[in-house]
C-alpha positions in Angstrom: -32.6 36.6 -28.5 -30.9 37.9 -25.3 -31.6 36.1 -22.2 -31.1 37.5 -18.7 -29.9 35.5 -15.8 -32.4 35.1 -13.0 -31.8 37.4 -10.1 -28.9 39.2 -11.7 -30.5 42.6 -11.1 -30.4 42.4 -7.3 -26.6 42.1 -6.7 -25.8 45.7 -7.6 -28.7 46.9 -5.4 -27.3 44.8 -2.5 -23.8 46.3 -3.1 -25.3 49.7 -3.1 -27.1 49.2 0.2 -23.9 47.8 1.8 -21.8 50.8 0.5 -24.4 53.3 1.7 -24.4 51.7 5.2 -20.6 51.7 5.2 -20.4 55.3 4.2 -22.9 56.4 6.9 -21.4 54.5 9.8 -19.0 57.2 10.7 -21.5 60.0 10.9 -25.1 58.7 10.8 -24.4 55.7 13.0 -23.4 57.6 16.2 -26.2 60.1 15.6 -28.9 57.4 15.4 -27.4 55.6 18.4 -27.4 58.8 20.5 -30.9 59.6 19.5 -32.0 56.1 20.6 -30.3 56.7 24.0 -27.5 54.2 23.3 -24.2 55.5 24.3 -20.7 54.5 25.4 -17.1 54.9 24.4 -17.5 52.4 21.6 -19.9 54.8 19.8 -17.1 57.4 19.5 -14.9 54.7 17.8 -17.2 54.7 14.8 -15.7 58.1 13.9 -12.5 56.3 12.9 -14.3 55.1 9.7 -14.4 58.7 8.4 -11.3 58.3 6.1 -13.0 55.4 4.4 -16.2 57.3 3.7 -15.2 58.5 0.1 -14.3 54.9 -0.8 -17.7 53.7 0.4 -19.5 56.5 -1.4 -17.6 55.8 -4.6 -18.4 52.1 -4.4 -22.1 53.0 -3.8 -22.2 55.2 -6.9 -20.5 52.4 -9.0 -23.1 49.9 -7.7 -25.9 52.3 -8.5 -24.7 52.8 -12.0 -24.6 49.0 -12.5 -28.0 48.6 -10.9 -29.4 51.3 -13.2 -28.0 49.5 -16.3 -29.5 46.2 -15.1 -32.9 47.6 -14.2 -33.6 50.3 -16.8 -31.7 48.8 -19.8 -32.7 45.2 -19.2 -34.3 43.3 -22.1 -38.0 43.3 -22.4 -39.9 40.5 -20.7 -40.6 38.7 -23.9 -36.9 38.1 -24.3 -36.6 36.4 -20.9 -36.9 32.7 -20.3 -40.6 31.9 -19.6 -41.2 31.4 -15.9 -38.1 33.3 -14.8 -38.1 36.3 -12.6 -37.3 38.8 -15.4 -40.4 37.6 -17.2 -42.7 38.9 -14.4 -43.6 42.6 -14.7 -43.9 43.1 -10.9 -40.3 42.1 -10.5 -39.0 45.0 -12.5 -41.3 47.4 -10.6 -39.9 46.1 -7.2 -36.4 46.5 -8.5 -37.2 50.1 -9.5 -38.6 50.9 -6.1 -35.6 49.3 -4.4 -33.3 51.3 -6.7 -34.7 54.6 -5.7 -34.7 53.7 -2.0 -31.0 52.8 -2.2 -30.4 56.0 -4.2 -32.0 57.9 -1.3 -29.8 56.1 1.2 -26.7 57.0 -0.7 -27.8 60.6 -1.0 -28.4 60.7 2.7 -24.9 59.2 3.3 -23.5 62.0 1.2 -25.2 64.9 3.1 -25.0 63.4 6.6 -21.8 65.2 7.6 -23.4 68.5 6.8 -26.7 68.0 8.6 -25.5 65.9 11.5 -24.2 68.8 13.6 -27.7 70.3 13.6 -28.9 67.4 15.8 -26.0 67.3 18.3 
């Protein structure tokens, strides 16, 4: 019987969120701040993160692959330790919803440089 560690499915999702936020800081960050009426010279300094954008996107994709493997190829609930998080069916449903939200964030981070000029 394979046993899954409690909470092991959330770390790839957390990494994916962090990578998506890092990838969108250069382009989406200033756009959101300007739309909220927040401005200043420091907002322009976020553009210096542009060279690191491919690195963050790559990390995001890697974390999403790991999250997919943890969520969609996880052992069935009957193989989990009774009373653990993986034994609860609603936990897997929440992880799936979070996975697709993070996937949408990474997708948004990928297309932001192409749609951001439409809002300036």
